[in-house]
KEKE-3310 file (N, C-alpha, C; in steps of 0.2 Angstrom, whole numbers, plus 5000, padded with zeros to 4 digits):
npx = (5004:5003:5011:5003:5006:5006:5006:5011:5010:5018:5019:5031:5040:5040:5037:5032:5033:5024:5022:5012:5015:5012:5005:5013:5020:5030:5043:5048:5065:5073:5065:5064:5078:5080:5073:5079:5091:5101:5113:5117:5109:5111:5123:5117:5107:5116:5119:5108:5099:5097:5084:5078:5077:5074:5072:5061:5050:5042:5037:5043:5055:5071:5071:5071:5066:5073:5067:5062:5059:5047:5055:5068:5065:5064:5077:5085:5080:5082:5096:5099:5105:5100:5090:5078:5074:5066:5053:5049:5048:5038:5027:5026:5023:5012:5003:5005:5007:4995:4985:4987:4984:4972:4957:4960:4968:4972:4963:4963:4951:4936:4939:4936:4927:4933:4945:4940:4934:4945:4954:4945:4937:4928:4919:4902:4890:4883:4891:4903:4898:4895:4908:4914:4907:4912:4925:4924:4920:4930:4940:4936:4937:4951:4955:4951:4958:4971:4970:4969:4981:4990:4985:4991:5006:5009:5017:5022:5026:5038:5032:5018:5018:5022:5011:5001:5006:5004:5015:5028:5037:5051:5053:5050:5060:5071:5069:5069:5083:5089:5086:5093:5088:5086:5099:5110:5115:5129:5124:5117:5104:5090:5091:5087:5095:5103:5099:5085:5080:5081:5073:5061:5055:5057:5059:5070:5070:5076:5074:5070:5077:5075:5087:5091:5098:5098:5090:5090:5075:5067:5055:5041:5035:5020:5022:5033:5028:5020:5030:5037:5027:5025:5037:5038:5027:5032:5042:5035:5030:5018:5002:4990:4978:4982)
npy = (4994:5011:5024:5039:5055:5071:5088:5104:5121:5137:5154:5160:5151:5140:5123:5109:5092:5080:5064:5053:5042:5028:5036:5047:5062:5064:5072:5076:5075:5082:5093:5101:5104:5111:5123:5128:5131:5121:5113:5100:5086:5073:5076:5084:5076:5067:5073:5070:5061:5043:5039:5050:5050:5042:5030:5028:5020:5029:5029:5037:5045:5038:5028:5024:5036:5050:5054:5064:5065:5074:5078:5078:5088:5099:5099:5102:5115:5123:5123:5130:5146:5154:5167:5164:5153:5155:5160:5150:5139:5144:5144:5130:5125:5131:5130:5119:5107:5108:5107:5094:5086:5090:5092:5084:5088:5094:5108:5124:5127:5135:5141:5133:5135:5146:5140:5131:5139:5145:5135:5128:5137:5136:5126:5120:5128:5120:5108:5114:5117:5104:5099:5108:5104:5091:5094:5100:5090:5082:5090:5091:5078:5076:5086:5081:5070:5075:5083:5072:5066:5076:5077:5066:5066:5078:5079:5077:5065:5065:5061:5062:5076:5080:5075:5083:5095:5093:5088:5077:5066:5064:5075:5085:5083:5086:5099:5106:5103:5110:5123:5124:5119:5106:5093:5080:5068:5058:5046:5047:5052:5062:5077:5090:5107:5113:5125:5126:5115:5120:5131:5125:5119:5107:5090:5077:5060:5044:5029:5012:4999:4984:4977:4978:4989:5008:5022:5039:5049:5061:5073:5084:5099:5107:5121:5120:5115:5125:5135:5128:5128:5142:5146:5139:5144:5157:5155:5151:5138:5133:5130:5142:5141:5138)
npz = (5000:4995:5003:5009:5003:5010:5004:5007:5004:5002:4999:5003:5007:4999:4995:5006:5010:5018:5028:5036:5049:5059:5068:5069:5063:5049:5040:5023:5020:5011:5007:5019:5021:5009:5011:5023:5017:5017:5009:5008:5010:5016:5024:5033:5039:5045:5057:5065:5078:5078:5080:5074:5061:5045:5032:5018:5007:4996:4983:4975:4963:4962:4972:4990:5001:5011:5027:5040:5058:5069:5079:5073:5064:5072:5078:5067:5063:5075:5075:5065:5058:5049:5043:5039:5046:5058:5054:5046:5055:5063:5053:5051:5064:5067:5056:5047:5055:5064:5054:5049:5060:5063:5071:5082:5092:5109:5114:5121:5134:5133:5121:5110:5100:5093:5089:5080:5070:5065:5060:5051:5042:5031:5034:5036:5047:5055:5056:5061:5074:5079:5079:5089:5101:5102:5104:5117:5125:5124:5130:5143:5148:5147:5155:5168:5168:5169:5181:5190:5189:5194:5207:5214:5217:5213:5202:5184:5172:5158:5146:5148:5149:5136:5128:5134:5128:5115:5107:5101:5111:5110:5102:5111:5121:5113:5110:5123:5126:5117:5121:5132:5144:5148:5148:5142:5154:5161:5159:5148:5150:5150:5159:5170:5170:5185:5189:5186:5193:5206:5205:5206:5195:5190:5195:5199:5200:5207:5200:5201:5190:5179:5180:5192:5195:5197:5189:5184:5183:5175:5181:5179:5187:5191:5190:5182:5170:5166:5163:5153:5143:5141:5136:5125:5118:5116:5107:5096:5096:5099:5094:5088:5095:5108)
capx = (5000:5007:5010:5000:5010:5003:5010:5009:5013:5018:5023:5038:5045:5039:5032:5035:5029:5024:5019:5009:5017:5011:5002:5018:5022:5037:5044:5053:5071:5076:5061:5066:5085:5080:5070:5084:5097:5106:5114:5118:5104:5115:5127:5112:5104:5121:5119:5102:5099:5095:5077:5075:5078:5073:5071:5054:5048:5036:5036:5046:5061:5077:5071:5069:5066:5075:5062:5064:5053:5046:5061:5073:5064:5066:5084:5088:5078:5085:5103:5100:5106:5097:5085:5071:5072:5061:5047:5048:5046:5031:5022:5025:5020:5005:4998:5006:5005:4988:4981:4988:4981:4965:4954:4961:4973:4969:4962:4961:4944:4932:4942:4935:4924:4938:4950:4937:4933:4952:4956:4940:4933:4923:4914:4895:4889:4881:4897:4907:4895:4897:4916:4915:4904:4916:4931:4923:4919:4937:4944:4933:4940:4958:4956:4950:4964:4976:4969:4970:4988:4993:4983:4995:5012:5010:5023:5020:5032:5039:5027:5012:5019:5022:5004:4998:5008:5003:5021:5031:5041:5057:5054:5050:5067:5076:5068:5072:5090:5091:5085:5098:5084:5088:5105:5111:5120:5133:5120:5113:5097:5088:5090:5087:5100:5102:5095:5078:5078:5081:5067:5055:5051:5058:5062:5073:5069:5079:5069:5073:5077:5074:5093:5093:5101:5093:5092:5087:5070:5065:5048:5039:5030:5015:5026:5038:5024:5018:5036:5038:5021:5026:5043:5036:5023:5036:5046:5030:5030:5012:4996:4987:4973:4985)
capy = (5000:5017:5029:5045:5061:5078:5093:5110:5126:5143:5158:5162:5145:5135:5117:5104:5086:5076:5058:5051:5035:5026:5042:5052:5066:5064:5077:5074:5078:5087:5099:5105:5106:5116:5129:5130:5132:5116:5111:5093:5083:5068:5079:5087:5070:5063:5076:5069:5054:5038:5039:5056:5050:5035:5030:5026:5020:5033:5028:5043:5043:5037:5023:5026:5044:5051:5057:5066:5066:5081:5079:5080:5094:5104:5099:5106:5122:5126:5124:5135:5153:5157:5172:5161:5147:5156:5161:5143:5135:5146:5141:5123:5123:5135:5129:5113:5102:5108:5104:5087:5083:5092:5094:5079:5091:5098:5115:5128:5127:5141:5143:5128:5138:5150:5136:5128:5144:5147:5130:5126:5142:5134:5121:5123:5130:5114:5104:5117:5116:5097:5099:5111:5100:5085:5096:5102:5084:5079:5094:5089:5072:5078:5090:5077:5065:5080:5084:5066:5065:5081:5076:5061:5069:5085:5078:5074:5063:5069:5058:5066:5083:5080:5074:5089:5101:5091:5087:5071:5066:5065:5082:5089:5083:5090:5107:5108:5103:5116:5129:5123:5118:5099:5090:5073:5066:5053:5040:5049:5053:5070:5079:5098:5110:5114:5131:5124:5111:5125:5135:5121:5117:5100:5085:5071:5054:5038:5024:5005:4996:4977:4974:4979:4996:5013:5027:5045:5050:5068:5074:5091:5101:5112:5127:5118:5114:5132:5138:5126:5131:5149:5146:5136:5149:5163:5153:5149:5131:5130:5132:5148:5140:5137)
capz = (5000:4995:5009:5006:5004:5010:5002:5010:5000:5005:4994:5005:5008:4994:4997:5011:5010:5025:5028:5043:5050:5066:5072:5069:5057:5046:5034:5018:5023:5006:5007:5025:5020:5004:5014:5027:5013:5018:5002:5008:5015:5019:5030:5038:5043:5049:5063:5069:5081:5074:5080:5071:5054:5042:5024:5017:5000:4995:4976:4971:4959:4966:4978:4996:5002:5017:5030:5047:5062:5072:5083:5068:5061:5077:5079:5061:5063:5080:5074:5059:5059:5043:5045:5037:5051:5063:5051:5043:5061:5064:5048:5052:5070:5068:5051:5044:5060:5066:5048:5049:5066:5062:5078:5088:5097:5115:5113:5127:5136:5131:5114:5105:5094:5090:5085:5074:5065:5062:5056:5046:5040:5026:5036:5038:5054:5059:5057:5066:5081:5081:5081:5095:5106:5103:5108:5124:5129:5125:5135:5150:5149:5147:5161:5173:5169:5171:5188:5194:5189:5198:5214:5217:5220:5209:5196:5178:5168:5152:5141:5149:5147:5129:5126:5135:5124:5108:5104:5102:5117:5108:5100:5117:5124:5108:5110:5129:5126:5113:5125:5138:5150:5149:5145:5143:5159:5159:5157:5142:5152:5150:5166:5170:5174:5192:5190:5185:5199:5212:5204:5207:5189:5188:5200:5197:5205:5206:5198:5200:5184:5179:5181:5199:5196:5197:5185:5185:5179:5176:5181:5178:5191:5188:5188:5176:5164:5164:5161:5146:5139:5140:5132:5118:5115:5114:5101:5091:5095:5100:5089:5090:5100:5114)
cpx = (5004:5006:5008:5004:5006:5008:5007:5013:5013:5022:5030:5043:5045:5035:5036:5030:5030:5021:5017:5010:5016:5010:5008:5019:5029:5038:5049:5059:5073:5072:5063:5073:5085:5078:5075:5091:5103:5107:5115:5114:5107:5119:5122:5109:5109:5121:5113:5103:5096:5087:5073:5075:5076:5072:5064:5053:5042:5034:5038:5052:5067:5077:5068:5070:5068:5069:5065:5058:5052:5052:5067:5072:5066:5073:5087:5086:5081:5092:5104:5101:5103:5091:5078:5069:5066:5054:5044:5045:5039:5026:5021:5021:5013:5000:4999:5004:4998:4983:4981:4984:4974:4963:4955:4965:4969:4969:4960:4954:4942:4935:4941:4932:4929:4943:4946:4936:4940:4954:4952:4935:4927:4918:4907:4895:4887:4887:4902:4904:4896:4904:4917:4913:4909:4923:4930:4922:4926:4941:4942:4937:4948:4960:4956:4956:4970:4976:4971:4978:4992:4991:4987:5001:5014:5016:5020:5027:5032:5034:5021:5012:5019:5015:5000:4999:5007:5010:5024:5036:5048:5058:5054:5057:5072:5075:5071:5079:5092:5090:5089:5094:5086:5095:5105:5116:5124:5130:5116:5105:5096:5087:5090:5093:5098:5098:5087:5075:5077:5075:5060:5051:5052:5060:5064:5073:5073:5074:5072:5072:5076:5081:5095:5096:5096:5095:5088:5081:5068:5057:5047:5034:5025:5018:5030:5034:5022:5024:5037:5033:5023:5032:5042:5032:5027:5040:5041:5029:5023:5007:4993:4981:4975:4985)
cpy = (5006:5022:5036:5051:5067:5083:5100:5116:5133:5148:5160:5156:5140:5129:5113:5098:5082:5069:5056:5043:5033:5032:5047:5056:5065:5069:5074:5078:5084:5093:5104:5108:5112:5123:5132:5132:5128:5112:5103:5089:5077:5070:5081:5081:5066:5067:5075:5062:5049:5038:5045:5056:5043:5036:5026:5025:5023:5033:5034:5041:5042:5032:5026:5033:5045:5056:5059:5067:5073:5083:5081:5086:5100:5105:5104:5113:5126:5127:5129:5142:5157:5161:5168:5155:5149:5156:5154:5139:5137:5144:5134:5121:5126:5133:5122:5107:5102:5105:5097:5083:5085:5094:5089:5082:5094:5105:5118:5128:5134:5144:5138:5131:5142:5146:5133:5133:5146:5142:5127:5131:5141:5129:5124:5124:5124:5109:5107:5116:5109:5096:5102:5107:5094:5088:5098:5096:5081:5083:5092:5083:5072:5081:5086:5072:5069:5081:5078:5065:5070:5080:5070:5064:5076:5085:5075:5071:5066:5067:5062:5073:5084:5079:5080:5095:5099:5091:5080:5071:5067:5072:5087:5089:5087:5097:5109:5107:5109:5123:5129:5123:5111:5098:5083:5072:5061:5047:5041:5049:5060:5072:5087:5101:5112:5120:5130:5119:5116:5129:5131:5119:5110:5096:5079:5065:5048:5032:5017:5002:4988:4974:4975:4986:5001:5018:5033:5046:5057:5069:5082:5093:5105:5118:5126:5118:5121:5136:5135:5128:5138:5150:5144:5141:5155:5161:5150:5142:5128:5133:5138:5147:5138:5143)
cpz = (5000:5000:5006:5008:5005:5009:5004:5006:5003:5000:4996:5005:5003:4996:5002:5011:5016:5023:5035:5044:5057:5071:5073:5063:5055:5040:5029:5019:5018:5006:5013:5024:5014:5007:5019:5024:5015:5012:5002:5013:5019:5025:5035:5042:5047:5056:5068:5073:5077:5074:5077:5064:5051:5035:5023:5009:4999:4987:4972:4968:4964:4972:4984:4997:5010:5021:5037:5051:5065:5076:5079:5065:5066:5078:5073:5061:5069:5079:5069:5061:5054:5046:5044:5042:5055:5060:5048:5049:5063:5060:5049:5058:5071:5062:5048:5049:5062:5060:5048:5055:5066:5070:5083:5093:5103:5113:5120:5129:5135:5124:5109:5099:5090:5086:5079:5068:5061:5058:5050:5045:5035:5027:5037:5045:5058:5060:5062:5073:5083:5083:5088:5101:5107:5106:5115:5128:5130:5130:5142:5152:5151:5154:5168:5174:5171:5179:5192:5194:5194:5206:5217:5221:5217:5204:5190:5175:5161:5146:5142:5147:5139:5126:5128:5131:5117:5104:5105:5108:5115:5105:5106:5120:5119:5109:5117:5130:5122:5116:5131:5144:5152:5146:5146:5149:5157:5157:5151:5144:5152:5157:5166:5173:5181:5193:5190:5190:5205:5211:5205:5201:5187:5195:5197:5202:5203:5205:5197:5193:5185:5181:5188:5201:5196:5192:5186:5180:5180:5176:5181:5183:5188:5186:5182:5170:5162:5161:5154:5141:5137:5135:5125:5114:5112:5108:5095:5090:5097:5095:5092:5095:5107:5118)
residu = (MET:LYS:THR:GLU:ILE:SER:THR:PHE:SER:ASN:GLU:LYS:PHE:GLY:LYS:ILE:ARG:THR:VAL:TYR:GLN:ASN:GLU:ASN:VAL:TRP:PHE:ILE:ALA:SER:ASP:VAL:CYS:ASN:ILE:LEU:GLU:LEU:THR:ASN:THR:THR:VAL:ALA:MET:ASN:GLY:LEU:GLU:ASP:PHE:GLU:LYS:ALA:LYS:LEU:ASN:LEU:GLY:LEU:CYS:GLY:GLY:ASN:THR:ASN:ILE:ILE:SER:GLU:SER:GLY:PHE:TYR:THR:LEU:VAL:LEU:ARG:SER:ARG:LYS:PRO:ILE:ALA:LYS:PRO:PHE:ARG:LEU:TRP:VAL:THR:GLN:GLU:VAL:LEU:PRO:SER:ILE:ARG:LYS:HIS:GLY:ALA:TYR:ILE:GLN:PRO:GLN:ARG:GLU:SER:GLU:ALA:ILE:ASP:TYR:TYR:PHE:PRO:ASN:PHE:SER:ASP:GLY:LEU:LYS:LEU:SER:MET:VAL:LYS:GLU:LEU:GLN:GLN:LYS:ASN:ALA:GLN:LEU:GLN:GLU:PHE:TYR:ASP:ASP:LEU:LEU:SER:THR:ASP:GLY:LEU:LEU:ASP:MET:ASN:THR:VAL:ALA:LYS:GLU:LEU:GLU:ILE:GLY:GLU:TYR:ALA:LEU:PHE:ALA:TYR:LEU:ARG:GLY:LYS:LYS:ILE:LEU:PHE:TYR:ASN:LYS:ASP:MET:VAL:ASN:VAL:PRO:TYR:GLU:ARG:PHE:ARG:LYS:GLU:GLY:LYS:PHE:LYS:VAL:LYS:GLU:THR:PRO:CYS:HIS:ASP:GLY:LYS:THR:ARG:ASN:VAL:THR:TYR:VAL:THR:ARG:LYS:GLY:LEU:ASP:TYR:ILE:ARG:LYS:THR:MET:ARG:LYS:ASP:GLY:MET:LEU:GLY:VAL:ALA:LYS)
# end
């Protein structure tokens, strides 16, 4: 079965092609590199982690096509010093990704109708109303789940934070490392810089492993989640409905 390619066009940036695999968005690497003015796609991909890149037979000329994950996309964009990098990132995070995910994302309560009007202006009023009700129901369920998590020990694991912010977990780790909020420790575990621990935004706990050893696991406080959200919004990493 041929994988469907979604193409997004912009007068300023040109086109970018994406594929949806296993509930994850992947970008055609050459499109991203062309926009960022990276002349050698292979060299650019060599700087990515293995989980941030792949090859996929999309039925295009030349055999398998190089693709990069959301995490790989953020890594390349954050490394770029080109003036076009920031507006390109804004376009992808505020238009391309929301369009792919459609209305399955978490929308800030009381702004469901605004979000539907923004992303689906040509839909009928009846369909919009149905979508708004669906979002409101989903938001209520997510809020209940979120409150239950925080009522235990006030901490959220990174996977839950990533889902709350509608971003892949690996992409979130890459973004926070790029912002010098997290770093790899000697065991290649993402942990916060001491400043952010002291400010009460993160907490690191030792968790037992199957081999009898322990490893550090990073958790986020409510204060930390608010900080990450504000930082991402400032960088244009959240959709307009956030």
